[in-house]
Structure formats: C-alpha cells, structure tokens
C-alpha positions as CSV (number, residue, x, y, z in Angstrom):
1,X,0.1,0.1,0.0
2,X,1.2,3.6,-0.8
3,X,2.6,5.2,2.6
4,X,0.3,7.9,3.9
5,X,-2.3,7.2,1.7
6,X,-5.0,7.3,4.4
7,X,-3.2,10.6,5.6
8,X,-3.4,12.1,2.4
9,X,-7.1,11.0,2.2
10,X,-7.7,12.7,5.6
11,X,-6.4,15.7,4.4
12,X,-8.2,15.8,1.0
13,X,-11.3,14.7,2.6
14,X,-10.9,17.5,5.6
15,X,-10.7,20.4,3.2
16,X,-13.8,19.1,1.5
17,X,-15.8,18.5,4.4
18,X,-14.2,22.4,5.3
19,X,-15.2,23.8,2.1
20,X,-18.9,22.5,1.7
21,X,-19.1,23.7,5.4
22,X,-18.4,27.1,4.2
23,X,-20.9,26.8,1.2
24,X,-23.4,25.5,3.7
25,X,-23.5,28.3,5.6
26,X,-23.9,31.0,2.9
27,X,-26.7,29.3,1.8
28,X,-28.2,28.7,5.4
29,X,-27.7,32.4,6.2
30,X,-29.2,33.4,2.9
31,X,-32.2,31.8,3.2
32,X,-32.8,32.9,6.6
33,X,-32.6,36.4,5.2
34,X,-36.2,38.0,5.0
35,X,-37.6,41.5,4.8
36,X,-37.5,42.6,8.3
37,X,-33.7,41.9,7.9
38,X,-33.5,44.0,4.8
39,X,-34.8,46.9,6.1
40,X,-32.2,46.8,9.2
41,X,-29.5,46.6,6.9
42,X,-30.4,49.3,5.2
43,X,-30.7,51.4,8.2
44,X,-27.1,50.2,9.0
45,X,-25.7,50.7,5.7
46,X,-26.2,54.5,5.2
47,X,-23.6,55.3,7.3
48,X,-19.7,54.2,6.4
49,X,-19.2,53.2,10.2
50,X,-22.1,51.3,10.1
51,X,-21.3,49.6,6.8
52,X,-17.9,48.7,7.8
53,X,-20.0,47.0,11.0
54,X,-22.4,45.4,8.8
55,X,-19.8,43.9,6.5
56,X,-17.7,42.7,9.3
57,X,-21.1,41.1,11.2
58,X,-22.5,39.5,8.1
59,X,-19.1,37.8,7.0
60,X,-18.5,36.6,10.6
61,X,-21.7,34.9,10.6
62,X,-21.6,33.4,7.2
63,X,-18.2,32.4,8.1
64,X,-16.7,34.1,4.7
65,X,-17.1,37.4,3.1
66,X,-18.8,35.8,-0.2
67,X,-22.0,36.6,1.4
68,X,-21.2,40.2,2.3
69,X,-20.0,41.0,-1.2
70,X,-22.8,39.6,-2.6
71,X,-25.4,41.4,-0.5
72,X,-23.3,45.0,-1.3
73,X,-23.7,44.5,-4.7
74,X,-27.4,43.5,-4.8
75,X,-28.0,46.8,-2.1
76,X,-25.9,49.0,-5.0
77,X,-28.1,47.8,-7.9
78,X,-31.2,48.4,-6.6
79,X,-30.3,51.6,-4.8
80,X,-29.9,51.0,-1.5
81,X,-26.5,51.4,-0.8
82,X,-23.7,53.8,-2.9
83,X,-21.0,52.2,-4.7
84,X,-18.1,53.7,-2.3
85,X,-20.7,52.1,0.6
86,X,-20.2,48.6,-0.9
87,X,-16.5,49.0,-0.9
88,X,-17.0,49.9,2.8
89,X,-19.0,46.7,3.0
90,X,-16.2,44.8,1.6
91,X,-13.7,46.2,4.1
92,X,-15.7,45.3,6.8
93,X,-16.3,41.9,5.4
94,X,-12.5,40.9,5.0
95,X,-12.4,41.4,8.9
96,X,-15.1,39.9,9.6
97,X,-13.8,36.8,7.7
98,X,-11.0,36.4,10.3
99,X,-13.7,34.8,12.5
100,X,-13.2,31.3,11.0
101,X,-9.8,31.4,11.8
102,X,-10.5,32.3,15.3
103,X,-12.9,29.4,15.7
104,X,-10.4,27.1,14.3
105,X,-7.7,28.4,16.7
106,X,-9.9,27.2,19.5
107,X,-9.7,23.7,20.9
108,X,-13.3,23.0,20.2
109,X,-13.0,20.8,16.9
110,X,-13.3,17.3,19.0
111,X,-16.8,18.2,19.4
112,X,-17.5,18.9,15.9
113,X,-19.3,15.4,15.8
114,X,-21.4,16.3,18.5
115,X,-22.4,19.6,17.2
116,X,-23.7,18.0,14.0
117,X,-25.5,15.5,15.9
118,X,-27.2,18.3,17.3
119,X,-28.1,20.5,14.6
120,X,-29.5,17.0,12.5
121,X,-32.1,16.8,15.7
122,X,-32.9,20.5,15.5
123,X,-33.6,20.5,11.3
124,X,-35.5,16.9,11.8
125,X,-37.7,17.9,14.6
126,X,-37.9,21.2,14.9
127,X,-39.7,23.8,12.9
128,X,-39.7,27.2,11.6
129,X,-36.9,29.5,13.3
130,X,-35.3,26.2,15.3
131,X,-35.1,24.3,12.2
132,X,-33.5,27.3,10.3
133,X,-31.0,27.7,13.3
134,X,-30.2,24.0,12.9
135,X,-29.2,24.8,9.3
136,X,-26.6,27.4,10.3
137,X,-25.6,25.0,13.3
138,X,-24.9,22.0,11.1
139,X,-23.0,24.4,8.4
140,X,-20.5,25.1,11.5
141,X,-20.3,21.8,12.9
142,X,-19.2,20.9,9.1
143,X,-16.6,23.5,9.4
144,X,-15.1,22.0,12.4
145,X,-15.3,18.4,11.4
146,X,-13.6,19.3,8.4
147,X,-10.5,20.8,10.5
148,X,-10.6,17.8,12.5
149,X,-10.4,15.7,9.8
150,X,-7.7,17.8,8.6
151,X,-5.5,17.5,11.6
152,X,-5.6,13.8,11.9
153,X,-3.9,13.6,8.4
154,X,-1.5,16.4,8.6
155,X,-0.4,15.0,12.0
156,X,1.0,11.6,10.8
157,X,2.2,12.8,7.7
158,X,4.7,15.7,9.4
159,X,5.8,12.7,11.5
160,X,7.9,11.3,8.7
161,X,11.0,13.2,8.7
162,X,11.1,13.5,4.9
163,X,7.7,15.5,5.2
164,X,8.9,17.3,8.1
165,X,12.2,18.7,6.5
166,X,10.3,19.3,3.3
167,X,7.6,21.4,4.5
168,X,10.4,23.4,6.9
169,X,12.3,24.2,3.8
170,X,9.4,25.5,1.9
171,X,8.2,27.7,5.2
172,X,11.9,28.8,5.7
173,X,11.2,31.1,2.3
174,X,9.0,34.0,3.3
175,X,8.1,34.7,-0.5
176,X,8.0,31.1,-1.2
177,X,5.7,30.6,1.5
178,X,3.4,33.8,0.7
179,X,3.2,32.7,-2.8
180,X,2.1,29.1,-2.2
181,X,-0.7,30.6,0.4
182,X,-1.8,32.8,-2.6
183,X,-1.7,30.0,-5.4
184,X,-3.5,27.8,-3.1
185,X,-6.5,30.3,-2.3
186,X,-6.8,31.1,-5.5
187,X,-6.9,27.2,-6.2
188,X,-9.5,26.4,-3.6
189,X,-11.4,29.9,-3.7
190,X,-11.5,30.2,-0.4
191,X,-9.1,31.9,2.2
192,X,-10.5,30.3,5.3
193,X,-9.7,26.5,4.0
194,X,-5.8,28.0,3.8
195,X,-5.9,29.3,6.9
196,X,-7.5,26.2,8.0
197,X,-4.6,24.6,7.1
198,X,-1.8,26.9,8.2
199,X,-3.3,26.3,12.2
200,X,-3.0,22.6,11.3
201,X,0.1,22.3,10.3
202,X,1.3,25.2,13.0
203,X,-0.3,22.8,15.4
204,X,1.9,19.9,14.1
205,X,5.0,21.9,14.3
206,X,5.7,22.3,10.9
207,X,4.8,26.1,10.4
208,X,7.9,28.1,12.0
209,X,7.0,31.9,13.1
210,X,8.7,33.3,10.3
211,X,6.3,31.8,8.0
212,X,3.2,33.2,9.7
213,X,2.4,36.4,8.2
214,X,3.6,35.4,4.7
215,X,0.9,33.0,4.6
216,X,-1.4,35.5,5.8
217,X,-0.7,38.2,3.5
218,X,-0.6,35.5,0.6
219,X,-4.2,34.4,1.6
220,X,-5.6,37.8,2.2
221,X,-4.2,38.6,-1.6
222,X,-5.6,35.2,-2.9
223,X,-8.9,35.8,-1.5
224,X,-9.2,38.6,-3.8
225,X,-8.5,36.6,-6.8
226,X,-11.8,34.9,-7.1
227,X,-13.8,38.1,-6.7
228,X,-11.7,39.6,-9.6
229,X,-12.1,37.0,-11.8
230,X,-16.0,36.7,-11.0
231,X,-16.2,40.3,-11.2
232,X,-14.5,40.3,-14.7
233,X,-17.2,38.3,-16.4
234,X,-19.8,39.7,-14.3
235,X,-21.9,42.6,-14.1
236,X,-20.8,46.2,-14.2
237,X,-20.8,46.8,-10.2
238,X,-19.8,43.4,-9.7
239,X,-16.5,44.0,-11.7
240,X,-16.1,47.0,-10.3
241,X,-16.0,45.8,-6.5
242,X,-13.7,42.7,-8.1
243,X,-11.3,45.4,-9.3
244,X,-11.6,47.6,-5.8
245,X,-11.0,44.1,-3.7
246,X,-7.7,43.4,-5.7
247,X,-6.1,46.8,-5.4
248,X,-7.3,47.0,-1.5
249,X,-5.6,44.0,-0.8
250,X,-2.7,44.1,-3.0
251,X,-2.1,47.7,-1.6
252,X,-2.3,46.7,1.9
253,X,0.4,43.6,1.5
254,X,2.8,45.6,-0.6
255,X,2.7,48.5,2.5
256,X,3.5,45.5,5.0
257,X,6.1,44.0,3.0
258,X,9.1,46.2,4.4
259,X,7.9,45.6,8.0
260,X,8.6,41.9,7.7
261,X,11.3,42.0,10.1
262,X,9.5,44.1,12.5
263,X,6.3,42.2,12.1
264,X,7.9,39.1,13.0
265,X,9.9,40.6,16.1
266,X,6.5,41.7,16.9
267,X,4.5,38.1,16.8
268,X,7.6,36.5,18.5
269,X,7.2,38.5,21.3
270,X,3.5,38.1,21.8
271,X,4.2,34.3,23.1
272,X,1.3,31.9,23.5
273,X,0.2,29.3,20.9
274,X,1.0,29.6,17.0
275,X,-2.6,29.1,16.5
276,X,-3.5,32.5,18.7
277,X,-0.4,34.0,16.7
278,X,-2.2,33.3,13.0
279,X,-5.0,34.6,14.3
280,X,-3.5,37.5,15.7
281,X,-1.5,38.1,12.6
282,X,-4.8,37.6,10.3
283,X,-6.8,40.0,12.1
284,X,-3.8,42.9,12.4
285,X,-3.8,42.5,8.6
286,X,-7.1,43.2,7.8
287,X,-7.6,45.8,10.4
288,X,-4.3,47.4,9.3
289,X,-6.0,47.5,5.2
290,X,-9.2,48.7,6.6
291,X,-7.8,51.4,8.8
292,X,-5.5,52.6,5.9
293,X,-8.1,52.9,2.9
294,X,-11.2,53.9,5.2
295,X,-10.5,57.7,4.5
296,X,-10.2,56.8,0.9
297,X,-13.0,54.9,-0.2
298,X,-14.3,57.3,-2.5
299,X,-11.2,57.4,-4.3
300,X,-10.6,53.5,-4.2
301,X,-14.2,53.5,-5.8
302,X,-13.7,55.9,-8.6
303,X,-10.4,54.4,-9.7
304,X,-11.9,50.8,-9.5
305,X,-14.8,52.4,-11.5
306,X,-12.3,53.7,-14.4
307,X,-10.4,50.8,-14.7
308,X,-14.0,48.7,-14.9
309,X,-14.6,51.1,-17.8
310,X,-11.5,50.4,-19.7
311,X,-11.6,46.8,-19.4
312,X,-15.2,46.7,-21.3
313,X,-18.8,46.9,-20.7
314,X,-21.4,44.4,-20.8
315,X,-23.3,43.0,-23.9
316,X,-26.3,44.9,-24.5
317,X,-28.4,42.0,-23.7
318,X,-26.7,40.7,-20.3
319,X,-28.4,41.8,-17.3
320,X,-26.8,44.3,-15.1
321,X,-28.6,43.7,-12.1
322,X,-29.7,40.4,-11.3
323,X,-27.5,38.3,-9.1
324,X,-27.8,34.4,-8.8
325,X,-26.3,34.6,-5.2
326,X,-29.5,36.5,-4.2
327,X,-32.0,34.5,-6.0
328,X,-32.9,32.6,-2.7
329,X,-33.7,36.4,-1.4
330,X,-37.3,36.9,-2.2
331,X,-36.9,40.7,-1.1
332,X,-33.8,41.6,-2.8
333,X,-34.4,39.3,-5.6
334,X,-37.7,40.8,-6.8
335,X,-36.3,44.5,-6.6
336,X,-33.3,43.4,-8.6
337,X,-35.5,41.6,-11.3
338,X,-37.9,45.1,-11.4
339,X,-34.8,47.0,-12.0
340,X,-33.7,44.7,-14.5
341,X,-37.3,45.1,-16.0
342,X,-36.8,48.7,-16.3
343,X,-34.0,48.4,-18.1
344,X,-35.6,46.2,-20.3
345,X,-38.9,48.4,-21.0
346,X,-35.9,51.4,-22.0
347,X,-35.1,48.9,-24.9
348,X,-38.4,48.1,-25.8
349,X,-39.5,52.2,-26.0
350,X,-36.5,53.2,-27.9
351,X,-36.9,50.3,-30.2
352,X,-40.5,50.9,-30.8
353,X,-39.4,54.7,-31.5
354,X,-37.3,53.3,-34.2
355,X,-39.8,51.2,-35.8
356,X,-42.0,53.5,-35.7
357,X,-40.3,56.9,-36.7
358,X,-37.3,55.1,-38.6
359,X,-35.7,58.5,-39.6
360,X,-34.7,58.6,-36.3
361,X,-33.2,55.3,-35.7
362,X,-29.5,54.9,-35.5
363,X,-27.4,52.1,-36.7
364,X,-25.6,51.6,-33.2
365,X,-28.8,50.2,-32.0
366,X,-29.3,47.2,-34.5
367,X,-28.5,45.0,-31.7
368,X,-31.4,46.0,-30.0
369,X,-34.0,43.4,-31.3
370,X,-31.6,40.5,-30.0
371,X,-31.0,42.1,-26.7
372,X,-34.7,42.9,-26.1
373,X,-34.9,38.9,-26.7
374,X,-32.0,37.7,-24.5
375,X,-32.6,40.0,-21.9
376,X,-36.7,39.2,-21.6
377,X,-35.4,35.4,-21.8
378,X,-33.0,35.7,-18.9
379,X,-35.5,38.0,-16.5
380,X,-38.5,35.6,-17.4
381,X,-35.8,32.5,-16.1
382,X,-34.6,34.4,-13.0
383,X,-38.3,35.1,-12.1
384,X,-39.4,31.3,-12.1
385,X,-36.3,31.0,-9.8
386,X,-37.5,33.0,-7.1
387,X,-39.2,31.2,-4.1
388,X,-41.6,32.9,-2.2
389,X,-42.7,31.5,1.7
390,X,-46.1,30.3,1.9
391,X,-46.8,32.3,5.2
392,X,-45.6,35.8,3.7
393,X,-48.5,37.5,2.2
394,X,-46.9,40.6,1.4
395,X,-44.0,39.3,-0.7
396,X,-46.4,37.0,-2.6
397,X,-48.6,39.9,-3.6
398,X,-45.3,41.9,-4.3
399,X,-44.1,38.7,-6.7
400,X,-47.4,38.3,-8.3
401,X,-47.5,42.0,-9.6
402,X,-44.1,41.9,-10.8
403,X,-44.5,38.4,-12.4
404,X,-47.8,39.6,-14.1
405,X,-46.2,42.6,-15.4
406,X,-43.0,40.2,-16.7
407,X,-45.5,37.8,-18.5
408,X,-46.5,41.1,-20.5
409,X,-43.3,42.3,-21.0
410,X,-42.2,38.7,-22.2
411,X,-45.2,38.8,-24.9
412,X,-44.1,42.5,-26.2
413,X,-40.2,41.0,-26.5
414,X,-41.6,38.3,-28.7
415,X,-43.6,40.5,-30.8
416,X,-40.9,43.6,-31.2
417,X,-37.9,41.0,-31.9
418,X,-40.0,38.5,-33.7
419,X,-42.8,39.2,-36.5
420,X,-42.7,43.2,-36.0
421,X,-38.8,43.1,-36.9
422,X,-39.0,40.7,-39.7
423,X,-42.1,43.1,-41.1
424,X,-39.4,46.0,-41.0
425,X,-36.6,44.1,-42.6
426,X,-38.6,43.0,-45.6
427,X,-40.0,46.2,-46.2
428,X,-43.6,45.7,-45.3
429,X,-43.9,48.6,-42.6
430,X,-42.8,51.0,-45.7
431,X,-45.4,49.7,-47.9
432,X,-48.2,49.9,-44.8
433,X,-46.8,53.7,-45.1
434,X,-47.3,54.2,-48.6
435,X,-50.6,52.5,-48.9
436,X,-52.6,54.5,-45.7
437,X,-51.2,57.4,-46.5
438,X,-48.6,59.7,-44.6
439,X,-51.4,61.3,-42.2
440,X,-52.9,57.8,-41.3
441,X,-49.7,56.5,-40.5
442,X,-48.4,59.4,-38.4
443,X,-51.9,58.9,-36.2
444,X,-51.0,55.6,-35.9
445,X,-48.0,55.5,-35.0
446,X,-48.5,58.3,-32.4
447,X,-51.0,56.8,-30.8
448,X,-49.6,53.4,-30.6
449,X,-46.3,54.7,-29.4
450,X,-47.8,57.0,-26.6
451,X,-49.9,53.8,-25.6
452,X,-46.7,51.8,-25.3
453,X,-44.6,54.7,-23.7
454,X,-47.0,55.2,-21.1
455,X,-48.0,51.8,-20.1
456,X,-43.9,51.5,-19.7
457,X,-43.5,54.8,-17.9
458,X,-46.4,53.8,-15.8
459,X,-44.3,50.3,-14.6
460,X,-40.8,52.0,-14.5
461,X,-41.8,55.4,-12.3
462,X,-44.8,53.9,-10.5
463,X,-46.7,56.5,-12.2
464,X,-50.6,55.6,-11.8
465,X,-51.5,58.6,-13.8
466,X,-49.6,57.3,-16.7
467,X,-51.3,54.2,-16.1
468,X,-55.0,55.9,-15.9
469,X,-53.6,58.1,-19.4
470,X,-53.7,54.9,-21.3
471,X,-57.5,54.5,-21.2
472,X,-57.9,57.8,-23.2
473,X,-55.5,57.0,-25.8
474,X,-56.5,53.2,-26.2
475,X,-59.7,54.4,-27.2
476,X,-58.6,56.4,-29.9
477,X,-56.3,53.8,-31.1
478,X,-59.0,51.2,-31.3
479,X,-61.0,53.4,-33.1
480,X,-58.2,54.3,-35.9
481,X,-57.4,50.5,-36.4
482,X,-61.3,49.8,-36.9
483,X,-61.1,52.4,-40.1
484,X,-57.5,50.8,-41.3
485,X,-59.1,47.5,-41.1
486,X,-62.3,47.8,-42.9
487,X,-60.5,50.1,-45.6
488,X,-57.7,47.3,-46.0
489,X,-60.0,44.3,-45.7
490,X,-62.0,45.7,-48.6
491,X,-59.1,46.1,-50.5
492,X,-57.4,43.0,-49.9
493,X,-60.2,41.1,-51.7
494,X,-58.7,42.3,-54.9
495,X,-54.9,42.8,-54.1
496,X,-53.2,39.9,-52.3
497,X,-50.2,42.2,-51.5
498,X,-52.2,43.7,-49.2
499,X,-52.6,41.3,-46.9
500,X,-49.0,41.5,-45.2
501,X,-50.5,44.7,-44.6
502,X,-53.1,43.2,-42.0
503,X,-50.8,41.0,-40.3
504,X,-48.5,43.9,-39.5
505,X,-51.7,45.8,-38.2
506,X,-52.5,43.2,-36.1
507,X,-49.0,43.0,-34.5
508,X,-49.1,46.7,-33.7
509,X,-52.7,45.9,-32.1
510,X,-51.2,43.2,-30.1
511,X,-48.3,45.0,-29.0
512,X,-50.4,47.9,-27.6
513,X,-52.8,45.5,-25.9
514,X,-50.0,43.9,-24.4
515,X,-48.3,46.7,-23.1
516,X,-51.4,47.9,-21.6
517,X,-51.9,45.0,-19.6
518,X,-48.5,46.5,-17.6
519,X,-50.3,49.5,-17.2
520,X,-53.3,47.5,-15.6
521,X,-50.8,45.8,-13.3
522,X,-49.7,49.1,-12.4
523,X,-53.1,50.5,-11.8
524,X,-53.7,47.4,-9.4
525,X,-50.2,47.8,-7.2
526,X,-51.6,51.4,-6.9
527,X,-54.6,50.3,-5.3
528,X,-53.1,47.5,-3.3
529,X,-50.8,50.0,-1.6
530,X,-53.6,52.7,-0.9
C-alpha cells in the first residue's frame, strides 16, 4: 500500500468537508434572510461606520466574505447603497472573515460530531426558526469537522522526517510561502481553507513563526483573485467591486512587505500558542488594511470604476442587476428583477421609436432586437427561480404583481424581436405607410407609441397617472384601428399584396394591448398600496 495514503485521504477529505461547510453556511444564512432584516440592513448601511460593521458581522455569521460582497452588490443595484458604501462593506467583510480562523484556533474541533448530531435533531424535529438555526449550526459543525479530519491527516504525515524536512524548507522562504498561500487560495477559492491548513500545520509544528505572516499575506491577496475573476466576467458593479477588492488587498500587502522583520519580532514577543498567533496576524493584517484605506473609499471606488470601464462593458442584452447569489432572498431578488425590467422597458420603448419613426433610427441600435429577446428570456427565467414562503403574504403579492408585468413584457419582446422586426426588414412597414397615407400612418404610430410609452413609464416610475392616461389613448387607437382594417380588408379582396399589411396591423394591435396589461398591473399595484 502507498505510504501515508490514508493521511492524504484525511487531508483531502478534511478540506472538502471544510469547503462544503463554508458553502452550506452561506446558503443557510441566505435562506434565513427576510424582509425585516432587509430594512435593518438598509438602516445599517446608510453611514460608513455602520456599513463597515455590517460587513464584519455578516461575514462572521456566514463564515466568509462572499455573502457580504453579494449583498453589497445587490444593495448597489437596487439603489439602497452607493458603490463607495459597498467598498466599505467589503472592507468590513475582510475583517469579519477572520472569525473562521479564530474558531479554528480554539480547541473545540473535537466537539464537531456532537454539534453535527444536535443540528440534525434541530432540522429533523424542529420547525420555523429552530430548523433554520439547525441549518446554520450544521454548517458550522461541518467546518469544524473538516478541520478535525484535516488534523488527523496532517499529524502523522508530518511525523515522517521526509515530509517534515520538506515543509520546513518551504516554510523557511517567506516569499515562497506567501506565493504558495496565494496560489492555494486561488485554487481552493477560499482563504478560510488555507488558514485552516495553516493552523493544522502550525499545531503539528511544521509552520515556523517566520512563515506565519507570509501565509496570512498570501491568503489575503489570494482571496481577492476569485472575486476579481468573477467580477471581470459579470455585471458592471460586480466587476468594479472585484477590481476594487484586488487593488485594496494587494496595496495593503505591498505596504507591509518592508515591515516584515519588525512584524516577525512583534509576533515572537506576543507568546502563546502559534494558532493564536495566526489569528492575531490575520486580524492585524485585515484591520491595518481597513484603517489605511477607510478614509479613501471614495477615491478607491472612483479608480475602480475607471479601470472597469476600460476593461469593457457588458453586452447590451446581458443582465446588469440580476444576481444568482441573491435569488434565494425574495425581498432583494424581486427588487433586482424590477430594476432589470425597467432596463428592458427602456430598450423596448427605444426600439418602438426606431420602428415607428425610422428617420430617427440609429445604426448603433441594430442589436436592440436580439438584446430585447435575450434580456426578456433571462428575466423570465430568473423570475421562475424566485421562491416565496407560503406564509409571507406581502411578499407573495409583490411577486404576483411583478410576475404579471413580466409575462406581458415577455410577450411584447416576442412581438418586437420577432414578427415586427421581420416585417420592418422585408419592407412591409414601408408598404403600409405608402398604402394608408402619411396622415393615417402618423396618427397610428403616434397613438401606438403613446400607449406603449405611457404603459412602460407607469411601470418604470410607479406612476398611476400614466397608467390611467392610457385608457383615453386606447379608445382613440381602437377607433383608428377599426377604420384602417375596414379599408384594407375591402381592398385586400382584390389585391393579395395587401394581406401582409393586415398582419402588420394585427401585430401592432397585439403589441399595444399587451403593453396596456402592464399599465393595468401598475394600476392594481397602486390600489393595493392604498
């Protein structure tokens, strides 16, 4: 049998359990997030000191900074938080994320099986808040259990002189140690896992004091790599915060590299177990980073925004506000969906203007039809993934009104990006215009565009007056539609080439009537609010 095979299995299994526990803690916290907590967080994040504290608390509870960063982006997208405020939340999250290392430094990992048993009893037999607390406790027990299994593998492995010498050689080079920690954090996508491994190695005597701070620095920078890569391929605000996180953490480390000898001397004088020294070093690193850059959050946000703009923007049809991390949080995900639908409404209104008034069209908007189609599909799919609790009547009503409008938006998108687009490209609209005459064409397009614009404005602005105004223009549109149909229907009996014109008129009629469903939904929402 391969020497130390089971030790390697314990190490890999321990890391897997640890990472799974951190992921479960994120999910457990997100599903426990409700409307009252959202209101509390809004009040918390209005001022920078409270935003910093919010990031610390959220990252500590969720055992990682990912949740805090996701919520910060969500708050920015729905207008609850400025981007500079999200930077402050990120700073607090980097400090709060050290709570995991603090837990691992305590000699409580041996009790993880007991905690797991208690959590299973709570989730199996408990209801409501008890079951939710059981889910949170289960994730914490999995983190500690992973650490327990990890230590089972590290101890015997490092007892072998060959592995001990290799570990000592790597740990003897501060830059090599720091780079290894950075790379491991990037691969595992968790600085907490790297710090757990560092605590296990330190407890086994394989991590000297001189290697402690390089490991902390490498893990600190490495934790921003995942956020950076995710942000570069994601939404604008996510990309900006990803760049900001990388600049923030890298700058903090670069400032401390010249002070490494002094920091090592300070840590050596602290005394106590080396696991406690690791916690102190990590907390000191993150607090120093936050204190240095806290006064310059606005400048950091501005620089990050400029870099993000130069790295390229999103595709026109890519969602800007939708966040998959927050789809399990109905209060936020409905707000994000509403914001994305407003963006979709702007696209549809602009394309209607280009269709009905082609002399005002611009070539740079040729991608609008495909953008409308793609964005409407994405919004609809996101809507169906939102899950509302059966006992939350207020949230269910909010979801019902948004989903009602979303279905109307989807139908409008199909008409605009489908038949109407094809008719415009085939010249049917130009033929219709020549056939009915300029005066009739202008009256039809004016009434159609007015109805659509008022309906979309009613949704985007929550304007009940615009919703009520559509009824007057609807009657005018219906009357003109009947006159045109009567004329074309009679002439089409003798001229087959007029049949497509009736199809075009039917598509315009369907588009207007579907938009009016949006206006009726807004009118219903106003009545419900009052």
